[in-house]
PyMOL Python script that loads the backbone (N, CA, C, O; Angstrom):
from pymol import cmd

cmd.read_pdbstr("""\
ATOM      1  N   MET A   1     110.047  81.945 -41.503  1.00  0.00           N
ATOM      2  CA  MET A   1     109.943  82.999 -42.106  1.00  0.00           C
ATOM      3  C   MET A   1     111.054  83.917 -41.608  1.00  0.00           C
ATOM      4  O   MET A   1     111.153  83.791 -40.388  1.00  0.00           O
ATOM      5  N   LYS A   2     111.886  84.752 -42.079  1.00  0.00           N
ATOM      6  CA  LYS A   2     112.666  85.596 -41.669  1.00  0.00           C
ATOM      7  C   LYS A   2     112.417  87.044 -42.554  1.00  0.00           C
ATOM      8  O   LYS A   2     111.969  87.356 -43.657  1.00  0.00           O
ATOM      9  N   SER A   3     112.920  87.629 -41.517  1.00  0.00           N
ATOM     10  CA  SER A   3     112.417  89.359 -41.821  1.00  0.00           C
ATOM     11  C   SER A   3     113.604  89.849 -42.278  1.00  0.00           C
ATOM     12  O   SER A   3     114.679  89.341 -41.960  1.00  0.00           O
ATOM     13  N   ILE A   4     113.499  90.799 -43.003  1.00  0.00           N
ATOM     14  CA  ILE A   4     114.876  91.450 -44.171  1.00  0.00           C
ATOM     15  C   ILE A   4     114.795  93.203 -43.430  1.00  0.00           C
ATOM     16  O   ILE A   4     115.523  94.159 -43.697  1.00  0.00           O
ATOM     17  N   GLY A   5     113.696  93.128 -42.502  1.00  0.00           N
ATOM     18  CA  GLY A   5     113.724  94.650 -42.328  1.00  0.00           C
ATOM     19  C   GLY A   5     113.056  95.873 -43.054  1.00  0.00           C
ATOM     20  O   GLY A   5     113.470  97.004 -42.798  1.00  0.00           O
ATOM     21  N   ILE A   6     112.231  95.718 -43.778  1.00  0.00           N
ATOM     22  CA  ILE A   6     111.837  96.719 -44.756  1.00  0.00           C
ATOM     23  C   ILE A   6     110.332  96.775 -44.163  1.00  0.00           C
ATOM     24  O   ILE A   6     109.750  95.887 -43.540  1.00  0.00           O
ATOM     25  N   VAL A   7     109.840  98.111 -44.539  1.00  0.00           N
ATOM     26  CA  VAL A   7     108.622  98.412 -43.681  1.00  0.00           C
ATOM     27  C   VAL A   7     108.216  99.264 -45.348  1.00  0.00           C
ATOM     28  O   VAL A   7     108.998  99.891 -46.062  1.00  0.00           O
ATOM     29  N   ARG A   8     106.592  98.964 -45.598  1.00  0.00           N
ATOM     30  CA  ARG A   8     106.334  99.763 -46.842  1.00  0.00           C
ATOM     31  C   ARG A   8     104.833 100.395 -46.132  1.00  0.00           C
ATOM     32  O   ARG A   8     104.252  99.819 -45.213  1.00  0.00           O
ATOM     33  N   LYS A   9     104.479 101.361 -46.606  1.00  0.00           N
ATOM     34  CA  LYS A   9     102.825 101.844 -46.320  1.00  0.00           C
ATOM     35  C   LYS A   9     102.179 101.447 -47.456  1.00  0.00           C
ATOM     36  O   LYS A   9     102.612 101.538 -48.605  1.00  0.00           O
ATOM     37  N   VAL A  10     100.469 100.725 -46.876  1.00  0.00           N
ATOM     38  CA  VAL A  10      99.290 101.000 -47.841  1.00  0.00           C
ATOM     39  C   VAL A  10      99.038 102.027 -48.242  1.00  0.00           C
ATOM     40  O   VAL A  10      98.622 102.817 -47.394  1.00  0.00           O
ATOM     41  N   ASP A  11      99.146 102.503 -49.591  1.00  0.00           N
ATOM     42  CA  ASP A  11      98.628 103.574 -49.525  1.00  0.00           C
ATOM     43  C   ASP A  11      96.790 103.373 -50.250  1.00  0.00           C
ATOM     44  O   ASP A  11      96.341 102.232 -50.357  1.00  0.00           O
ATOM     45  N   GLU A  12      96.060 104.411 -50.612  1.00  0.00           N
ATOM     46  CA  GLU A  12      94.782 104.542 -50.423  1.00  0.00           C
ATOM     47  C   GLU A  12      94.012 103.620 -51.650  1.00  0.00           C
ATOM     48  O   GLU A  12      92.794 103.447 -51.701  1.00  0.00           O
ATOM     49  N   LEU A  13      94.783 103.196 -52.405  1.00  0.00           N
ATOM     50  CA  LEU A  13      94.129 102.550 -53.381  1.00  0.00           C
ATOM     51  C   LEU A  13      94.630 100.752 -52.984  1.00  0.00           C
ATOM     52  O   LEU A  13      94.399  99.752 -53.664  1.00  0.00           O
ATOM     53  N   GLY A  14      95.391 100.855 -51.614  1.00  0.00           N
ATOM     54  CA  GLY A  14      95.728  99.532 -51.251  1.00  0.00           C
ATOM     55  C   GLY A  14      96.919  98.803 -52.272  1.00  0.00           C
ATOM     56  O   GLY A  14      96.947  97.675 -52.764  1.00  0.00           O
ATOM     57  N   ARG A  15      97.802  99.855 -52.358  1.00  0.00           N
ATOM     58  CA  ARG A  15      99.030  99.364 -53.116  1.00  0.00           C
ATOM     59  C   ARG A  15     100.144  99.583 -52.232  1.00  0.00           C
ATOM     60  O   ARG A  15     100.114 100.423 -51.333  1.00  0.00           O
ATOM     61  N   ILE A  16     101.364  98.655 -52.535  1.00  0.00           N
ATOM     62  CA  ILE A  16     102.460  98.865 -51.762  1.00  0.00           C
ATOM     63  C   ILE A  16     103.593  99.082 -52.766  1.00  0.00           C
ATOM     64  O   ILE A  16     103.185  98.910 -53.914  1.00  0.00           O
ATOM     65  N   VAL A  17     104.838  99.393 -52.698  1.00  0.00           N
ATOM     66  CA  VAL A  17     105.889  99.450 -53.579  1.00  0.00           C
ATOM     67  C   VAL A  17     106.927  98.235 -53.071  1.00  0.00           C
ATOM     68  O   VAL A  17     107.310  98.113 -51.907  1.00  0.00           O
ATOM     69  N   LEU A  18     107.313  97.331 -54.224  1.00  0.00           N
ATOM     70  CA  LEU A  18     108.249  96.310 -53.573  1.00  0.00           C
ATOM     71  C   LEU A  18     109.480  96.860 -53.694  1.00  0.00           C
ATOM     72  O   LEU A  18     109.613  97.235 -54.859  1.00  0.00           O
ATOM     73  N   PRO A  19     110.670  97.141 -52.893  1.00  0.00           N
ATOM     74  CA  PRO A  19     111.727  97.770 -52.990  1.00  0.00           C
ATOM     75  C   PRO A  19     112.393  97.033 -54.163  1.00  0.00           C
ATOM     76  O   PRO A  19     112.161  95.920 -54.635  1.00  0.00           O
ATOM     77  N   ILE A  20     113.255  97.944 -54.481  1.00  0.00           N
ATOM     78  CA  ILE A  20     114.374  97.407 -56.131  1.00  0.00           C
ATOM     79  C   ILE A  20     115.356  96.348 -55.125  1.00  0.00           C
ATOM     80  O   ILE A  20     116.477  96.279 -55.630  1.00  0.00           O
ATOM     81  N   GLU A  21     115.283  95.741 -54.204  1.00  0.00           N
ATOM     82  CA  GLU A  21     116.260  95.107 -53.680  1.00  0.00           C
ATOM     83  C   GLU A  21     115.539  93.592 -53.959  1.00  0.00           C
ATOM     84  O   GLU A  21     116.139  92.593 -54.357  1.00  0.00           O
ATOM     85  N   LEU A  22     114.420  93.669 -53.713  1.00  0.00           N
ATOM     86  CA  LEU A  22     113.583  92.347 -53.541  1.00  0.00           C
ATOM     87  C   LEU A  22     113.279  92.004 -55.243  1.00  0.00           C
ATOM     88  O   LEU A  22     113.413  90.844 -55.632  1.00  0.00           O
ATOM     89  N   ARG A  23     112.935  92.910 -56.042  1.00  0.00           N
ATOM     90  CA  ARG A  23     112.705  92.902 -57.184  1.00  0.00           C
ATOM     91  C   ARG A  23     113.641  91.988 -57.772  1.00  0.00           C
ATOM     92  O   ARG A  23     113.429  90.852 -58.196  1.00  0.00           O
ATOM     93  N   ARG A  24     115.356  93.049 -57.712  1.00  0.00           N
ATOM     94  CA  ARG A  24     116.363  91.900 -58.275  1.00  0.00           C
ATOM     95  C   ARG A  24     116.551  90.666 -57.749  1.00  0.00           C
ATOM     96  O   ARG A  24     116.961  89.679 -58.361  1.00  0.00           O
ATOM     97  N   LYS A  25     116.228  90.737 -56.537  1.00  0.00           N
ATOM     98  CA  LYS A  25     116.342  89.374 -55.859  1.00  0.00           C
ATOM     99  C   LYS A  25     115.642  88.261 -56.651  1.00  0.00           C
ATOM    100  O   LYS A  25     116.206  87.314 -57.200  1.00  0.00           O
ATOM    101  N   PHE A  26     114.486  88.492 -56.629  1.00  0.00           N
ATOM    102  CA  PHE A  26     113.283  87.572 -56.996  1.00  0.00           C
ATOM    103  C   PHE A  26     113.210  87.710 -58.576  1.00  0.00           C
ATOM    104  O   PHE A  26     112.571  86.931 -59.283  1.00  0.00           O
ATOM    105  N   ASP A  27     113.837  88.643 -58.981  1.00  0.00           N
ATOM    106  CA  ASP A  27     113.759  88.650 -60.647  1.00  0.00           C
ATOM    107  C   ASP A  27     112.465  89.013 -61.270  1.00  0.00           C
ATOM    108  O   ASP A  27     112.020  88.527 -62.310  1.00  0.00           O
ATOM    109  N   ILE A  28     111.743  90.180 -60.316  1.00  0.00           N
ATOM    110  CA  ILE A  28     110.510  90.716 -60.495  1.00  0.00           C
ATOM    111  C   ILE A  28     110.690  91.879 -61.596  1.00  0.00           C
ATOM    112  O   ILE A  28     111.312  92.821 -61.106  1.00  0.00           O
ATOM    113  N   GLU A  29     110.402  92.046 -62.663  1.00  0.00           N
ATOM    114  CA  GLU A  29     110.104  92.959 -63.690  1.00  0.00           C
ATOM    115  C   GLU A  29     109.073  93.805 -63.743  1.00  0.00           C
ATOM    116  O   GLU A  29     108.088  93.392 -63.131  1.00  0.00           O
ATOM    117  N   GLU A  30     108.948  94.896 -64.285  1.00  0.00           N
ATOM    118  CA  GLU A  30     107.771  95.575 -64.283  1.00  0.00           C
ATOM    119  C   GLU A  30     106.980  94.920 -65.405  1.00  0.00           C
ATOM    120  O   GLU A  30     107.584  94.575 -66.421  1.00  0.00           O
ATOM    121  N   LYS A  31     105.398  94.685 -65.266  1.00  0.00           N
ATOM    122  CA  LYS A  31     104.381  93.886 -65.655  1.00  0.00           C
ATOM    123  C   LYS A  31     104.776  92.620 -65.640  1.00  0.00           C
ATOM    124  O   LYS A  31     104.403  91.876 -66.547  1.00  0.00           O
ATOM    125  N   ASP A  32     105.541  92.183 -64.683  1.00  0.00           N
ATOM    126  CA  ASP A  32     105.373  90.697 -64.247  1.00  0.00           C
ATOM    127  C   ASP A  32     104.108  90.538 -63.201  1.00  0.00           C
ATOM    128  O   ASP A  32     103.703  91.447 -62.476  1.00  0.00           O
ATOM    129  N   ALA A  33     103.542  89.153 -63.268  1.00  0.00           N
ATOM    130  CA  ALA A  33     102.818  88.948 -62.746  1.00  0.00           C
ATOM    131  C   ALA A  33     102.823  88.018 -61.205  1.00  0.00           C
ATOM    132  O   ALA A  33     103.441  86.955 -61.154  1.00  0.00           O
ATOM    133  N   LEU A  34     102.259  88.421 -60.300  1.00  0.00           N
ATOM    134  CA  LEU A  34     102.490  88.118 -58.734  1.00  0.00           C
ATOM    135  C   LEU A  34     101.099  87.293 -58.478  1.00  0.00           C
ATOM    136  O   LEU A  34      99.941  87.698 -58.574  1.00  0.00           O
ATOM    137  N   GLU A  35     101.511  86.225 -58.182  1.00  0.00           N
ATOM    138  CA  GLU A  35     100.146  85.440 -57.072  1.00  0.00           C
ATOM    139  C   GLU A  35     100.377  86.137 -55.659  1.00  0.00           C
ATOM    140  O   GLU A  35     101.335  86.585 -55.028  1.00  0.00           O
ATOM    141  N   ILE A  36      98.957  85.991 -55.486  1.00  0.00           N
ATOM    142  CA  ILE A  36      98.676  86.693 -53.935  1.00  0.00           C
ATOM    143  C   ILE A  36      97.848  85.579 -52.867  1.00  0.00           C
ATOM    144  O   ILE A  36      96.691  85.236 -53.112  1.00  0.00           O
ATOM    145  N   TYR A  37      98.473  85.161 -51.871  1.00  0.00           N
ATOM    146  CA  TYR A  37      97.745  83.863 -51.380  1.00  0.00           C
ATOM    147  C   TYR A  37      98.040  84.196 -49.637  1.00  0.00           C
ATOM    148  O   TYR A  37      98.855  84.955 -49.113  1.00  0.00           O
ATOM    149  N   THR A  38      97.122  83.382 -49.100  1.00  0.00           N
ATOM    150  CA  THR A  38      97.504  83.563 -47.742  1.00  0.00           C
ATOM    151  C   THR A  38      97.906  82.208 -47.256  1.00  0.00           C
ATOM    152  O   THR A  38      97.649  81.178 -47.879  1.00  0.00           O
ATOM    153  N   GLU A  39      98.675  82.257 -45.893  1.00  0.00           N
ATOM    154  CA  GLU A  39      99.024  81.211 -45.101  1.00  0.00           C
ATOM    155  C   GLU A  39      99.147  81.136 -43.948  1.00  0.00           C
ATOM    156  O   GLU A  39     100.093  81.764 -43.473  1.00  0.00           O
ATOM    157  N   ASP A  40      98.248  80.337 -42.995  1.00  0.00           N
ATOM    158  CA  ASP A  40      98.019  81.152 -41.611  1.00  0.00           C
ATOM    159  C   ASP A  40      97.933  82.536 -41.885  1.00  0.00           C
ATOM    160  O   ASP A  40      97.367  83.057 -42.846  1.00  0.00           O
ATOM    161  N   ASP A  41      98.611  83.154 -40.857  1.00  0.00           N
ATOM    162  CA  ASP A  41      98.360  84.819 -40.678  1.00  0.00           C
ATOM    163  C   ASP A  41      99.290  85.682 -41.592  1.00  0.00           C
ATOM    164  O   ASP A  41      99.543  86.849 -41.296  1.00  0.00           O
ATOM    165  N   CYS A  42      99.852  85.005 -42.847  1.00  0.00           N
ATOM    166  CA  CYS A  42     100.923  85.722 -43.286  1.00  0.00           C
ATOM    167  C   CYS A  42     100.155  85.846 -44.973  1.00  0.00           C
ATOM    168  O   CYS A  42      99.472  84.942 -45.454  1.00  0.00           O
ATOM    169  N   ILE A  43     100.419  86.985 -45.579  1.00  0.00           N
ATOM    170  CA  ILE A  43     100.220  87.437 -46.855  1.00  0.00           C
ATOM    171  C   ILE A  43     101.443  86.743 -48.045  1.00  0.00           C
ATOM    172  O   ILE A  43     102.631  87.038 -47.922  1.00  0.00           O
ATOM    173  N   ILE A  44     101.109  86.104 -48.817  1.00  0.00           N
ATOM    174  CA  ILE A  44     102.433  85.608 -49.497  1.00  0.00           C
ATOM    175  C   ILE A  44     102.150  85.936 -50.904  1.00  0.00           C
ATOM    176  O   ILE A  44     101.315  85.350 -51.592  1.00  0.00           O
ATOM    177  N   LEU A  45     103.145  87.230 -51.413  1.00  0.00           N
ATOM    178  CA  LEU A  45     103.426  87.183 -52.612  1.00  0.00           C
ATOM    179  C   LEU A  45     104.706  86.408 -53.551  1.00  0.00           C
ATOM    180  O   LEU A  45     105.624  86.022 -52.827  1.00  0.00           O
ATOM    181  N   LYS A  46     104.845  86.208 -54.599  1.00  0.00           N
ATOM    182  CA  LYS A  46     105.298  84.786 -55.360  1.00  0.00           C
ATOM    183  C   LYS A  46     105.175  85.091 -56.811  1.00  0.00           C
ATOM    184  O   LYS A  46     104.127  84.906 -57.430  1.00  0.00           O
ATOM    185  N   LYS A  47     106.314  85.583 -57.366  1.00  0.00           N
ATOM    186  CA  LYS A  47     106.145  85.711 -59.241  1.00  0.00           C
ATOM    187  C   LYS A  47     105.474  84.495 -59.552  1.00  0.00           C
ATOM    188  O   LYS A  47     105.490  83.414 -58.964  1.00  0.00           O
ATOM    189  N   TYR A  48     104.877  84.866 -60.588  1.00  0.00           N
ATOM    190  CA  TYR A  48     103.723  83.991 -61.263  1.00  0.00           C
ATOM    191  C   TYR A  48     104.438  83.000 -62.348  1.00  0.00           C
ATOM    192  O   TYR A  48     104.746  83.454 -63.450  1.00  0.00           O
ATOM    193  N   GLU A  49     104.640  81.933 -62.084  1.00  0.00           N
ATOM    194  CA  GLU A  49     105.291  81.492 -63.275  1.00  0.00           C
ATOM    195  C   GLU A  49     104.248  79.902 -63.786  1.00  0.00           C
ATOM    196  O   GLU A  49     104.262  78.844 -63.156  1.00  0.00           O
ATOM    197  N   PRO A  50     103.569  80.132 -64.847  1.00  0.00           N
ATOM    198  CA  PRO A  50     102.659  79.298 -65.602  1.00  0.00           C
ATOM    199  C   PRO A  50     103.492  77.504 -65.107  1.00  0.00           C
ATOM    200  O   PRO A  50     104.675  77.175 -65.018  1.00  0.00           O
ATOM    201  N   SER A  51     102.598  76.963 -64.956  1.00  0.00           N
ATOM    202  CA  SER A  51     102.728  75.916 -64.887  1.00  0.00           C
ATOM    203  C   SER A  51     101.661  74.299 -65.482  1.00  0.00           C
ATOM    204  O   SER A  51     100.431  74.322 -65.477  1.00  0.00           O
ATOM    205  N   CYS A  52     102.267  73.388 -65.813  1.00  0.00           N
ATOM    206  CA  CYS A  52     101.627  72.578 -66.277  1.00  0.00           C
ATOM    207  C   CYS A  52     100.232  71.876 -65.569  1.00  0.00           C
ATOM    208  O   CYS A  52     100.202  71.315 -64.474  1.00  0.00           O
ATOM    209  N   ILE A  53      99.369  72.025 -66.280  1.00  0.00           N
ATOM    210  CA  ILE A  53      97.977  71.411 -65.608  1.00  0.00           C
ATOM    211  C   ILE A  53      98.233  69.728 -65.077  1.00  0.00           C
ATOM    212  O   ILE A  53      97.915  69.266 -63.981  1.00  0.00           O
ATOM    213  N   PHE A  54      98.762  69.159 -65.979  1.00  0.00           N
ATOM    214  CA  PHE A  54      98.987  67.548 -65.782  1.00  0.00           C
ATOM    215  C   PHE A  54     100.088  67.318 -64.678  1.00  0.00           C
ATOM    216  O   PHE A  54      99.690  66.475 -63.875  1.00  0.00           O
ATOM    217  N   CYS A  55     101.377  67.810 -64.372  1.00  0.00           N
ATOM    218  CA  CYS A  55     102.583  67.663 -63.482  1.00  0.00           C
ATOM    219  C   CYS A  55     103.014  68.686 -62.815  1.00  0.00           C
ATOM    220  O   CYS A  55     103.977  68.535 -62.063  1.00  0.00           O
ATOM    221  N   GLY A  56     102.404  69.913 -62.950  1.00  0.00           N
ATOM    222  CA  GLY A  56     102.666  71.156 -62.316  1.00  0.00           C
ATOM    223  C   GLY A  56     104.167  71.600 -62.548  1.00  0.00           C
ATOM    224  O   GLY A  56     104.555  72.615 -61.969  1.00  0.00           O
ATOM    225  N   ASP A  57     105.031  70.895 -63.364  1.00  0.00           N
ATOM    226  CA  ASP A  57     106.285  71.432 -63.979  1.00  0.00           C
ATOM    227  C   ASP A  57     106.129  73.082 -64.423  1.00  0.00           C
ATOM    228  O   ASP A  57     105.031  73.515 -64.773  1.00  0.00           O
ATOM    229  N   ALA A  58     107.259  73.891 -64.374  1.00  0.00           N
ATOM    230  CA  ALA A  58     107.009  75.182 -64.936  1.00  0.00           C
ATOM    231  C   ALA A  58     108.329  75.245 -65.979  1.00  0.00           C
ATOM    232  O   ALA A  58     108.798  76.350 -66.250  1.00  0.00           O
ATOM    233  N   LYS A  59     108.842  74.173 -66.486  1.00  0.00           N
ATOM    234  CA  LYS A  59     109.882  74.251 -67.488  1.00  0.00           C
ATOM    235  C   LYS A  59     108.978  73.964 -69.167  1.00  0.00           C
ATOM    236  O   LYS A  59     107.973  73.360 -69.540  1.00  0.00           O
ATOM    237  N   ASP A  60     109.591  74.443 -69.521  1.00  0.00           N
ATOM    238  CA  ASP A  60     109.381  74.109 -71.381  1.00  0.00           C
ATOM    239  C   ASP A  60     107.544  73.945 -71.371  1.00  0.00           C
ATOM    240  O   ASP A  60     106.940  72.901 -71.618  1.00  0.00           O
ATOM    241  N   ILE A  61     106.995  75.121 -71.060  1.00  0.00           N
ATOM    242  CA  ILE A  61     105.554  75.414 -71.116  1.00  0.00           C
ATOM    243  C   ILE A  61     105.071  76.035 -72.390  1.00  0.00           C
ATOM    244  O   ILE A  61     105.666  76.988 -72.895  1.00  0.00           O
ATOM    245  N   PHE A  62     104.049  75.527 -72.888  1.00  0.00           N
ATOM    246  CA  PHE A  62     103.275  75.926 -74.076  1.00  0.00           C
ATOM    247  C   PHE A  62     101.553  75.786 -73.886  1.00  0.00           C
ATOM    248  O   PHE A  62     100.915  75.013 -73.171  1.00  0.00           O
ATOM    249  N   GLN A  63     101.149  76.708 -74.696  1.00  0.00           N
ATOM    250  CA  GLN A  63      99.710  76.794 -74.367  1.00  0.00           C
ATOM    251  C   GLN A  63      99.196  75.771 -75.398  1.00  0.00           C
ATOM    252  O   GLN A  63      99.973  75.582 -76.334  1.00  0.00           O
ATOM    253  N   PHE A  64      98.033  75.066 -75.418  1.00  0.00           N
ATOM    254  CA  PHE A  64      97.505  74.158 -75.811  1.00  0.00           C
ATOM    255  C   PHE A  64      95.386  74.472 -75.610  1.00  0.00           C
ATOM    256  O   PHE A  64      94.759  74.172 -74.594  1.00  0.00           O
ATOM    257  N   ASN A  65      94.988  74.883 -76.433  1.00  0.00           N
ATOM    258  CA  ASN A  65      93.524  74.914 -76.330  1.00  0.00           C
ATOM    259  C   ASN A  65      93.407  76.178 -74.936  1.00  0.00           C
ATOM    260  O   ASN A  65      92.456  75.919 -74.199  1.00  0.00           O
ATOM    261  N   GLY A  66      94.013  77.128 -74.615  1.00  0.00           N
ATOM    262  CA  GLY A  66      93.922  77.779 -73.669  1.00  0.00           C
ATOM    263  C   GLY A  66      94.424  77.341 -72.035  1.00  0.00           C
ATOM    264  O   GLY A  66      94.083  77.859 -70.972  1.00  0.00           O
ATOM    265  N   LYS A  67      95.270  76.303 -72.266  1.00  0.00           N
ATOM    266  CA  LYS A  67      95.668  75.539 -71.243  1.00  0.00           C
ATOM    267  C   LYS A  67      97.313  75.163 -71.157  1.00  0.00           C
ATOM    268  O   LYS A  67      97.937  74.721 -72.122  1.00  0.00           O
ATOM    269  N   ASN A  68      97.830  75.387 -69.989  1.00  0.00           N
ATOM    270  CA  ASN A  68      99.333  75.190 -69.937  1.00  0.00           C
ATOM    271  C   ASN A  68      99.682  73.775 -69.976  1.00  0.00           C
ATOM    272  O   ASN A  68      99.141  72.863 -69.350  1.00  0.00           O
ATOM    273  N   ILE A  69     100.759  73.704 -70.879  1.00  0.00           N
ATOM    274  CA  ILE A  69     101.407  72.033 -70.633  1.00  0.00           C
ATOM    275  C   ILE A  69     102.419  71.674 -70.410  1.00  0.00           C
ATOM    276  O   ILE A  69     102.445  71.832 -69.190  1.00  0.00           O
ATOM    277  N   CYS A  70     103.432  71.244 -70.701  1.00  0.00           N
ATOM    278  CA  CYS A  70     104.735  71.146 -70.573  1.00  0.00           C
ATOM    279  C   CYS A  70     104.649  69.998 -71.984  1.00  0.00           C
ATOM    280  O   CYS A  70     103.672  69.413 -72.453  1.00  0.00           O
ATOM    281  N   HIS A  71     106.267  69.980 -72.441  1.00  0.00           N
ATOM    282  CA  HIS A  71     106.464  69.315 -73.651  1.00  0.00           C
ATOM    283  C   HIS A  71     106.278  67.498 -73.281  1.00  0.00           C
ATOM    284  O   HIS A  71     105.715  66.745 -74.076  1.00  0.00           O
ATOM    285  N   SER A  72     106.768  67.102 -72.165  1.00  0.00           N
ATOM    286  CA  SER A  72     106.441  65.949 -71.492  1.00  0.00           C
ATOM    287  C   SER A  72     105.618  65.458 -71.500  1.00  0.00           C
ATOM    288  O   SER A  72     105.533  64.330 -71.985  1.00  0.00           O
ATOM    289  N   CYS A  73     104.457  66.212 -70.860  1.00  0.00           N
ATOM    290  CA  CYS A  73     103.022  65.525 -70.771  1.00  0.00           C
ATOM    291  C   CYS A  73     102.326  65.570 -72.099  1.00  0.00           C
ATOM    292  O   CYS A  73     101.477  64.713 -72.345  1.00  0.00           O
ATOM    293  N   ALA A  74     102.665  66.654 -73.116  1.00  0.00           N
ATOM    294  CA  ALA A  74     102.254  66.542 -74.413  1.00  0.00           C
ATOM    295  C   ALA A  74     102.887  65.114 -75.125  1.00  0.00           C
ATOM    296  O   ALA A  74     102.153  64.597 -75.967  1.00  0.00           O
ATOM    297  N   LYS A  75     103.848  64.622 -74.920  1.00  0.00           N
ATOM    298  CA  LYS A  75     104.847  63.850 -75.519  1.00  0.00           C
ATOM    299  C   LYS A  75     103.846  62.242 -74.953  1.00  0.00           C
ATOM    300  O   LYS A  75     103.521  61.229 -75.572  1.00  0.00           O
ATOM    301  N   THR A  76     103.656  62.630 -73.715  1.00  0.00           N
ATOM    302  CA  THR A  76     102.867  61.029 -73.133  1.00  0.00           C
ATOM    303  C   THR A  76     101.583  61.487 -73.945  1.00  0.00           C
ATOM    304  O   THR A  76     101.258  60.868 -74.959  1.00  0.00           O
ATOM    305  N   ILE A  77     100.971  62.403 -73.564  1.00  0.00           N
ATOM    306  CA  ILE A  77      99.415  62.370 -74.344  1.00  0.00           C
ATOM    307  C   ILE A  77      99.477  61.924 -76.026  1.00  0.00           C
ATOM    308  O   ILE A  77      98.485  61.268 -76.345  1.00  0.00           O
ATOM    309  N   GLY A  78     100.204  62.101 -76.858  1.00  0.00           N
ATOM    310  CA  GLY A  78     100.418  62.259 -77.907  1.00  0.00           C
ATOM    311  C   GLY A  78     100.412  60.405 -78.374  1.00  0.00           C
ATOM    312  O   GLY A  78      99.762  59.806 -79.231  1.00  0.00           O
ATOM    313  N   ASN A  79     101.748  59.784 -77.071  1.00  0.00           N
ATOM    314  CA  ASN A  79     102.181  58.631 -77.333  1.00  0.00           C
ATOM    315  C   ASN A  79     100.637  57.534 -77.013  1.00  0.00           C
ATOM    316  O   ASN A  79     100.498  56.496 -77.660  1.00  0.00           O
ATOM    317  N   SER A  80      99.659  57.945 -76.013  1.00  0.00           N
ATOM    318  CA  SER A  80      98.603  57.088 -75.323  1.00  0.00           C
ATOM    319  C   SER A  80      97.648  57.340 -76.312  1.00  0.00           C
ATOM    320  O   SER A  80      96.893  56.369 -76.255  1.00  0.00           O
ATOM    321  N   SER A  81      97.223  58.165 -77.263  1.00  0.00           N
ATOM    322  CA  SER A  81      96.000  58.100 -77.987  1.00  0.00           C
ATOM    323  C   SER A  81      96.166  57.587 -79.504  1.00  0.00           C
ATOM    324  O   SER A  81      95.438  57.812 -80.471  1.00  0.00           O
ATOM    325  N   LYS A  82      97.804  56.536 -79.381  1.00  0.00           N
ATOM    326  CA  LYS A  82      98.046  55.808 -80.623  1.00  0.00           C
ATOM    327  C   LYS A  82      97.733  54.208 -80.621  1.00  0.00           C
ATOM    328  O   LYS A  82      97.916  53.541 -81.639  1.00  0.00           O
TER     329      LYS A  82
END
""", "prot")
cmd.dss("prot")
cmd.show_as("cartoon", "prot")
cmd.util.cbc("prot")
cmd.orient("prot")
């Protein structure tokens, strides 16, 4: 993991400000959701992108009965029920 040399303090509510350079680089807009998880001794922030519950693809996603599914899997499911 490469350090880019930006330091931010955590406020009393546990918040940090993501620098504009990082938000631009990773296309993070106001109100975007971020995934927060850990890996070894690191905290990872990642822009949340909904993905298909079957194949994990994040392209061409729609919701069906509250679940994310891609058109390719929907087509496969539709063909298998015939």
